[in-house]
DRENMI-638499 format. One record per residue (C-alpha): residue in three letters; chain; x, y, z. Coordinates in Angstrom, 1 decimal, always signed. Example, Ala and Ser with C-alpha at 12.3 -4.5 7.8 and 13.67 -1.06 7.14 Angstrom:
<sites>
site rest ALA | kette A | xx +12.3 | yy -4.5 | zz +7.8
site rest SER | kette A | xx +13.7 | yy -1.1 | zz +7.1
</sites>
This chain:
<sites>
site rest LEU | kette A | xx -32.6 | yy -90.2 | zz -10.0
site rest ARG | kette A | xx -30.3 | yy -87.1 | zz -9.9
site rest ALA | kette A | xx -33.2 | yy -84.9 | zz -8.8
site rest THR | kette A | xx -34.2 | yy -87.3 | zz -6.1
site rest LEU | kette A | xx -30.6 | yy -87.5 | zz -4.8
site rest GLU | kette A | xx -30.2 | yy -83.7 | zz -4.9
site rest GLY | kette A | xx -33.5 | yy -83.2 | zz -3.1
site rest ARG | kette A | xx -32.2 | yy -85.4 | zz -0.2
site rest ALA | kette A | xx -28.6 | yy -84.3 | zz -0.2
site rest GLY | kette A | xx -28.7 | yy -83.9 | zz +3.5
site rest VAL | kette A | xx -28.9 | yy -87.7 | zz +4.0
site rest GLY | kette A | xx -25.2 | yy -88.0 | zz +3.1
site rest TRP | kette A | xx -25.0 | yy -90.7 | zz +0.4
site rest LYS | kette A | xx -22.3 | yy -93.1 | zz +1.3
site rest ALA | kette A | xx -22.6 | yy -96.1 | zz -0.9
site rest VAL | kette A | xx -24.2 | yy -97.1 | zz -4.3
site rest ILE | kette A | xx -24.8 | yy -100.8 | zz -5.1
site rest VAL | kette A | xx -25.3 | yy -101.3 | zz -8.8
site rest TYR | kette A | xx -26.3 | yy -104.4 | zz -10.7
site rest SER | kette A | xx -26.6 | yy -104.9 | zz -14.5
site rest CYS | kette A | xx -28.3 | yy -107.6 | zz -16.4
site rest GLY | kette A | xx -29.1 | yy -108.4 | zz -20.1
site rest ARG | kette A | xx -28.6 | yy -105.4 | zz -22.4
site rest GLY | kette A | xx -28.0 | yy -103.2 | zz -19.3
site rest THR | kette A | xx -24.4 | yy -104.5 | zz -19.3
site rest TYR | kette A | xx -23.7 | yy -102.4 | zz -22.4
site rest PHE | kette A | xx -24.3 | yy -99.0 | zz -20.6
site rest VAL | kette A | xx -23.5 | yy -99.9 | zz -17.0
site rest GLU | kette A | xx -19.9 | yy -98.4 | zz -17.3
site rest SER | kette A | xx -21.2 | yy -95.0 | zz -18.4
site rest PHE | kette A | xx -23.9 | yy -95.1 | zz -15.7
site rest VAL | kette A | xx -21.2 | yy -95.8 | zz -13.0
site rest SER | kette A | xx -19.0 | yy -93.1 | zz -14.4
site rest ARG | kette A | xx -21.8 | yy -90.6 | zz -14.1
site rest MET | kette A | xx -22.6 | yy -91.7 | zz -10.5
site rest GLN | kette A | xx -18.9 | yy -91.3 | zz -9.6
site rest ARG | kette A | xx -18.9 | yy -87.7 | zz -10.9
site rest PHE | kette A | xx -22.1 | yy -86.9 | zz -9.1
site rest LEU | kette A | xx -21.2 | yy -88.7 | zz -5.8
site rest PRO | kette A | xx -17.4 | yy -88.6 | zz -5.7
site rest ASP | kette A | xx -17.2 | yy -89.6 | zz -2.0
site rest ALA | kette A | xx -19.5 | yy -92.6 | zz -2.3
site rest ALA | kette A | xx -18.4 | yy -96.2 | zz -2.6
site rest ILE | kette A | xx -19.8 | yy -97.9 | zz -5.7
site rest VAL | kette A | xx -19.9 | yy -101.7 | zz -5.7
site rest GLY | kette A | xx -21.9 | yy -104.3 | zz -7.6
site rest GLY | kette A | xx -21.7 | yy -106.6 | zz -10.5
site rest ILE | kette A | xx -23.4 | yy -108.5 | zz -13.3
site rest CYS | kette A | xx -26.4 | yy -110.7 | zz -12.6
site rest GLU | kette A | xx -29.0 | yy -112.7 | zz -14.5
site rest SER | kette A | xx -31.9 | yy -110.7 | zz -13.3
site rest GLY | kette A | xx -33.3 | yy -109.0 | zz -10.2
site rest TYR | kette A | xx -36.2 | yy -107.3 | zz -8.6
site rest VAL | kette A | xx -36.9 | yy -103.7 | zz -7.5
site rest THR | kette A | xx -39.9 | yy -102.1 | zz -5.9
site rest GLU | kette A | xx -41.7 | yy -99.2 | zz -7.3
site rest SER | kette A | xx -43.3 | yy -97.1 | zz -4.7
site rest LYS | kette A | xx -47.0 | yy -96.5 | zz -5.2
site rest ALA | kette A | xx -47.2 | yy -94.0 | zz -2.3
site rest LEU | kette A | xx -49.4 | yy -90.9 | zz -2.8
site rest THR | kette A | xx -48.5 | yy -87.4 | zz -1.7
site rest ARG | kette A | xx -50.6 | yy -85.4 | zz +0.8
site rest GLU | kette A | xx -50.9 | yy -82.7 | zz -1.8
site rest THR | kette A | xx -52.5 | yy -85.1 | zz -4.3
site rest LEU | kette A | xx -54.9 | yy -86.5 | zz -1.7
site rest SER | kette A | xx -55.9 | yy -83.1 | zz -0.5
site rest ARG | kette A | xx -57.3 | yy -82.2 | zz -3.9
site rest MET | kette A | xx -59.6 | yy -85.2 | zz -3.9
site rest SER | kette A | xx -63.2 | yy -85.2 | zz -2.8
site rest VAL | kette A | xx -64.5 | yy -87.3 | zz +0.1
site rest ARG | kette A | xx -66.0 | yy -89.7 | zz -2.3
site rest GLN | kette A | xx -62.7 | yy -90.1 | zz -4.2
site rest LEU | kette A | xx -60.8 | yy -90.6 | zz -1.0
site rest LYS | kette A | xx -63.2 | yy -93.3 | zz +0.2
site rest ARG | kette A | xx -62.9 | yy -95.1 | zz -3.2
site rest LYS | kette A | xx -59.1 | yy -94.8 | zz -3.0
site rest SER | kette A | xx -59.1 | yy -96.2 | zz +0.5
site rest GLU | kette A | xx -61.2 | yy -99.2 | zz -0.6
site rest SER | kette A | xx -58.9 | yy -99.8 | zz -3.6
site rest LEU | kette A | xx -55.9 | yy -99.9 | zz -1.2
site rest GLY | kette A | xx -57.6 | yy -102.4 | zz +1.1
site rest GLY | kette A | xx -58.9 | yy -100.0 | zz +3.7
site rest GLY | kette A | xx -62.6 | yy -100.3 | zz +2.7
site rest GLY | kette A | xx -63.7 | yy -101.9 | zz +5.9
site rest GLU | kette A | xx -62.6 | yy -98.9 | zz +8.0
site rest ARG | kette A | xx -63.9 | yy -96.1 | zz +5.9
site rest GLY | kette A | xx -67.3 | yy -95.9 | zz +7.6
site rest GLU | kette A | xx -65.6 | yy -95.0 | zz +10.8
site rest ILE | kette A | xx -63.8 | yy -92.0 | zz +9.2
site rest LEU | kette A | xx -66.0 | yy -89.0 | zz +8.9
site rest GLU | kette A | xx -63.7 | yy -86.0 | zz +8.5
site rest GLU | kette A | xx -61.9 | yy -85.3 | zz +5.2
site rest LEU | kette A | xx -58.5 | yy -84.7 | zz +7.0
site rest GLU | kette A | xx -58.8 | yy -88.1 | zz +8.7
site rest LEU | kette A | xx -59.5 | yy -89.7 | zz +5.3
site rest VAL | kette A | xx -56.4 | yy -88.0 | zz +3.8
site rest ASP | kette A | xx -54.2 | yy -89.3 | zz +6.7
site rest HIS | kette A | xx -55.7 | yy -92.8 | zz +6.4
site rest VAL | kette A | xx -55.3 | yy -93.1 | zz +2.6
site rest LEU | kette A | xx -51.8 | yy -91.6 | zz +2.8
site rest LYS | kette A | xx -50.8 | yy -94.3 | zz +5.4
site rest LEU | kette A | xx -52.3 | yy -97.1 | zz +3.3
site rest SER | kette A | xx -50.5 | yy -96.0 | zz +0.1
site rest GLN | kette A | xx -47.1 | yy -96.0 | zz +1.9
site rest HIS | kette A | xx -47.3 | yy -99.7 | zz +2.2
site rest ARG | kette A | xx -48.3 | yy -100.4 | zz -1.4
site rest ASN | kette A | xx -45.3 | yy -101.2 | zz -3.6
site rest LYS | kette A | xx -45.1 | yy -102.8 | zz -7.1
site rest LEU | kette A | xx -42.5 | yy -105.5 | zz -7.6
site rest ILE | kette A | xx -40.7 | yy -105.1 | zz -11.0
site rest HIS | kette A | xx -38.6 | yy -107.9 | zz -12.5
site rest CYS | kette A | xx -35.5 | yy -106.5 | zz -14.2
site rest GLU | kette A | xx -33.9 | yy -108.5 | zz -17.0
site rest ASP | kette A | xx -32.4 | yy -105.9 | zz -19.3
site rest SER | kette A | xx -31.4 | yy -103.0 | zz -17.2
site rest VAL | kette A | xx -29.2 | yy -101.4 | zz -14.5
site rest PHE | kette A | xx -30.7 | yy -101.3 | zz -11.0
site rest GLY | kette A | xx -29.6 | yy -101.0 | zz -7.4
site rest VAL | kette A | xx -29.8 | yy -99.0 | zz -4.3
site rest VAL | kette A | xx -28.2 | yy -95.8 | zz -2.9
site rest LEU | kette A | xx -27.4 | yy -95.9 | zz +0.8
site rest GLY | kette A | xx -27.0 | yy -92.9 | zz +3.1
site rest GLY | kette A | xx -25.7 | yy -92.3 | zz +6.6
site rest GLY | kette A | xx -23.1 | yy -94.4 | zz +8.4
site rest VAL | kette A | xx -23.8 | yy -97.6 | zz +6.5
site rest PRO | kette A | xx -20.9 | yy -100.2 | zz +6.6
site rest VAL | kette A | xx -20.4 | yy -101.8 | zz +3.2
site rest ARG | kette A | xx -18.2 | yy -104.7 | zz +2.5
site rest SER | kette A | xx -17.5 | yy -105.6 | zz -1.1
site rest MET | kette A | xx -16.7 | yy -109.3 | zz -1.9
site rest VAL | kette A | xx -15.8 | yy -110.8 | zz -5.3
site rest SER | kette A | xx -18.5 | yy -113.0 | zz -6.6
site rest ARG | kette A | xx -17.9 | yy -116.5 | zz -8.0
site rest GLY | kette A | xx -21.1 | yy -116.5 | zz -9.9
site rest VAL | kette A | xx -19.7 | yy -117.6 | zz -13.3
site rest ARG | kette A | xx -17.5 | yy -120.6 | zz -14.3
site rest SER | kette A | xx -15.5 | yy -121.4 | zz -17.4
site rest ILE | kette A | xx -16.9 | yy -123.8 | zz -19.9
site rest LEU | kette A | xx -13.5 | yy -124.6 | zz -21.5
site rest PRO | kette A | xx -12.6 | yy -128.3 | zz -21.1
site rest ASP | kette A | xx -9.8 | yy -129.3 | zz -18.8
site rest SER | kette A | xx -6.5 | yy -130.4 | zz -20.3
site rest PRO | kette A | xx -3.8 | yy -132.7 | zz -18.8
site rest GLY | kette A | xx -1.4 | yy -130.9 | zz -16.5
site rest ARG | kette A | xx -3.4 | yy -127.6 | zz -16.3
site rest SER | kette A | xx -6.8 | yy -126.4 | zz -15.1
site rest SER | kette A | xx -7.8 | yy -125.2 | zz -18.6
site rest PRO | kette A | xx -6.3 | yy -124.6 | zz -22.0
site rest ARG | kette A | xx -4.7 | yy -121.3 | zz -22.8
site rest VAL | kette A | xx -6.7 | yy -119.8 | zz -25.6
site rest THR | kette A | xx -5.9 | yy -116.5 | zz -27.3
site rest VAL | kette A | xx -7.4 | yy -114.3 | zz -30.1
site rest GLN | kette A | xx -5.9 | yy -115.1 | zz -33.5
site rest SER | kette A | xx -8.0 | yy -113.1 | zz -35.9
site rest VAL | kette A | xx -9.8 | yy -109.8 | zz -34.9
site rest GLU | kette A | xx -10.7 | yy -106.5 | zz -36.5
site rest LEU | kette A | xx -11.7 | yy -103.2 | zz -35.1
site rest SER | kette A | xx -14.7 | yy -101.8 | zz -36.9
site rest ARG | kette A | xx -16.0 | yy -98.2 | zz -36.5
site rest SER | kette A | xx -19.3 | yy -96.7 | zz -37.4
site rest GLY | kette A | xx -19.3 | yy -95.8 | zz -41.1
site rest ASP | kette A | xx -16.9 | yy -98.6 | zz -42.0
site rest ASP | kette A | xx -18.2 | yy -100.9 | zz -44.8
site rest PRO | kette A | xx -18.2 | yy -104.1 | zz -42.6
site rest PHE | kette A | xx -19.7 | yy -102.3 | zz -39.6
site rest LEU | kette A | xx -22.4 | yy -104.7 | zz -38.4
site rest LEU | kette A | xx -24.5 | yy -102.1 | zz -36.6
site rest ARG | kette A | xx -26.0 | yy -99.1 | zz -38.4
site rest SER | kette A | xx -26.2 | yy -96.3 | zz -35.8
site rest ARG | kette A | xx -23.4 | yy -93.7 | zz -36.2
site rest ALA | kette A | xx -23.7 | yy -92.9 | zz -32.5
site rest LEU | kette A | xx -22.3 | yy -96.3 | zz -31.6
site rest LYS | kette A | xx -18.7 | yy -96.8 | zz -30.3
site rest PRO | kette A | xx -16.3 | yy -99.0 | zz -32.2
site rest ILE | kette A | xx -16.6 | yy -102.8 | zz -32.0
site rest ASN | kette A | xx -14.1 | yy -105.6 | zz -32.0
site rest ILE | kette A | xx -15.0 | yy -108.5 | zz -34.2
site rest ILE | kette A | xx -13.2 | yy -111.7 | zz -33.1
site rest ARG | kette A | xx -13.3 | yy -114.4 | zz -35.8
site rest GLU | kette A | xx -10.6 | yy -117.0 | zz -34.9
site rest ILE | kette A | xx -8.9 | yy -118.2 | zz -31.7
site rest ILE | kette A | xx -5.9 | yy -120.5 | zz -31.1
site rest ASP | kette A | xx -5.3 | yy -123.1 | zz -28.4
site rest GLU | kette A | xx -1.8 | yy -122.3 | zz -27.3
site rest ASN | kette A | xx -1.3 | yy -125.8 | zz -25.9
site rest THR | kette A | xx -2.0 | yy -127.5 | zz -29.2
site rest GLY | kette A | xx -1.4 | yy -124.8 | zz -31.8
site rest VAL | kette A | xx -4.9 | yy -125.5 | zz -33.3
site rest ILE | kette A | xx -6.6 | yy -122.5 | zz -34.8
site rest SER | kette A | xx -10.4 | yy -122.6 | zz -34.8
site rest SER | kette A | xx -13.2 | yy -120.4 | zz -36.0
site rest ILE | kette A | xx -15.6 | yy -119.3 | zz -33.2
site rest SER | kette A | xx -18.3 | yy -121.6 | zz -34.4
site rest ASP | kette A | xx -16.0 | yy -124.6 | zz -34.5
site rest PHE | kette A | xx -14.5 | yy -124.0 | zz -31.1
site rest LEU | kette A | xx -17.8 | yy -123.4 | zz -29.3
site rest SER | kette A | xx -19.4 | yy -126.5 | zz -30.9
site rest GLN | kette A | xx -16.9 | yy -128.5 | zz -28.8
site rest VAL | kette A | xx -18.2 | yy -127.3 | zz -25.5
site rest THR | kette A | xx -21.3 | yy -128.6 | zz -23.7
site rest HIS | kette A | xx -22.8 | yy -125.2 | zz -22.6
site rest ALA | kette A | xx -23.8 | yy -122.1 | zz -24.5
site rest ALA | kette A | xx -21.4 | yy -119.3 | zz -23.4
site rest GLU | kette A | xx -23.1 | yy -116.3 | zz -21.7
site rest PHE | kette A | xx -19.9 | yy -114.2 | zz -21.1
site rest VAL | kette A | xx -16.5 | yy -113.8 | zz -22.7
site rest ARG | kette A | xx -13.5 | yy -112.9 | zz -20.6
site rest LEU | kette A | xx -10.5 | yy -111.1 | zz -22.1
site rest LYS | kette A | xx -7.1 | yy -110.2 | zz -20.9
site rest ARG | kette A | xx -5.3 | yy -107.8 | zz -23.2
site rest PRO | kette A | xx -1.6 | yy -108.4 | zz -23.7
site rest SER | kette A | xx -0.6 | yy -105.0 | zz -22.3
site rest GLN | kette A | xx -2.9 | yy -105.1 | zz -19.3
site rest ASP | kette A | xx -3.0 | yy -106.9 | zz -16.0
site rest GLY | kette A | xx -6.7 | yy -107.2 | zz -15.3
site rest PHE | kette A | xx -9.5 | yy -109.1 | zz -17.0
site rest GLU | kette A | xx -12.6 | yy -107.8 | zz -18.8
site rest LEU | kette A | xx -16.0 | yy -109.6 | zz -18.7
site rest HIS | kette A | xx -18.3 | yy -109.0 | zz -21.6
site rest PRO | kette A | xx -21.8 | yy -110.3 | zz -22.2
site rest MET | kette A | xx -22.2 | yy -112.7 | zz -25.1
site rest PRO | kette A | xx -25.9 | yy -112.5 | zz -26.1
site rest HIS | kette A | xx -27.5 | yy -115.6 | zz -27.7
site rest TYR | kette A | xx -28.4 | yy -113.6 | zz -30.8
site rest GLN | kette A | xx -24.8 | yy -113.0 | zz -31.8
site rest ALA | kette A | xx -23.8 | yy -114.6 | zz -35.0
site rest ALA | kette A | xx -22.0 | yy -118.0 | zz -34.5
site rest GLU | kette A | xx -19.1 | yy -117.1 | zz -36.8
site rest HIS | kette A | xx -17.8 | yy -114.2 | zz -34.6
site rest ILE | kette A | xx -17.8 | yy -112.5 | zz -31.2
site rest ILE | kette A | xx -18.6 | yy -108.9 | zz -30.9
site rest VAL | kette A | xx -16.9 | yy -106.9 | zz -28.1
site rest MET | kette A | xx -18.1 | yy -103.3 | zz -27.7
site rest ALA | kette A | xx -15.4 | yy -100.7 | zz -27.1
site rest ASN | kette A | xx -15.9 | yy -97.4 | zz -25.2
site rest GLY | kette A | xx -13.9 | yy -95.3 | zz -27.6
site rest SER | kette A | xx -10.8 | yy -95.0 | zz -25.3
site rest ASP | kette A | xx -7.3 | yy -95.7 | zz -26.6
site rest ASP | kette A | xx -7.0 | yy -98.7 | zz -24.3
site rest GLU | kette A | xx -10.1 | yy -100.4 | zz -25.6
site rest GLU | kette A | xx -9.2 | yy -99.7 | zz -29.3
site rest GLU | kette A | xx -5.9 | yy -101.5 | zz -28.8
site rest SER | kette A | xx -5.8 | yy -104.7 | zz -30.9
site rest LEU | kette A | xx -7.2 | yy -107.8 | zz -29.2
site rest TYR | kette A | xx -4.8 | yy -109.9 | zz -31.1
site rest GLY | kette A | xx -3.0 | yy -112.2 | zz -28.7
site rest ALA | kette A | xx -5.5 | yy -111.5 | zz -25.9
site rest GLU | kette A | xx -6.3 | yy -114.4 | zz -23.6
site rest ILE | kette A | xx -9.9 | yy -115.4 | zz -24.0
site rest ASP | kette A | xx -12.2 | yy -117.6 | zz -21.9
site rest PHE | kette A | xx -15.9 | yy -118.4 | zz -22.0
site rest PHE | kette A | xx -18.2 | yy -118.5 | zz -19.0
site rest VAL | kette A | xx -21.7 | yy -119.4 | zz -18.0
site rest PHE | kette A | xx -23.6 | yy -117.8 | zz -15.1
site rest THR | kette A | xx -24.1 | yy -120.0 | zz -12.0
site rest GLY | kette A | xx -25.3 | yy -117.6 | zz -9.3
site rest GLU | kette A | xx -23.1 | yy -119.4 | zz -6.8
site rest GLU | kette A | xx -21.1 | yy -117.4 | zz -4.3
</sites>
């Protein structure tokens, strides 16, 4: 990607639209950071989605086609849907131009489920970023308020090499293991499994608001996570290694609605 962008630097890249889905949400932050360093003047927008589609260009280059024989060019033309016209094309250069044109309209559609994907826009492209409402809370409503205030009651920060560290690669960043939460309205402390057994939908995302911070974090909650705890990956910064004890927590499902 970097080589492609550098090769077309004259375009003047103005905006990057980035989407992450599945396991791609684990490394989207580092991807965006690298894009910010490489394109400091570009606006970067996007978000988390369930899946998406990108096209992979199947276009051939003139250099590649020029190395082919007339027979190979005719076969390539036929494979690209231009077989009915090949008899009218006698010159090799005409065949090269014909096949090149055909290949430029042949794209492969790829379904992305565990990746980071998007588009880079150049020139004077106006981009307007809007906050998506594509997720909703699954916490039950309580009288007098829209939803219960739930906070983290029991959590531990585990680093690679620690005895209870659940993942075995030493290259991984620390992880927060949330084991218990408390409903501040009722004072009831629950294990993760007991609490989630009371809701009607399987949570896909967990939202956290740390006691010392104003904003919210949205983390994926894969279905393969053990029911007795929630794993929240940290990026190694001091802010993310701050204890999650007392952090507000909510659980969301993806709706796709705007």
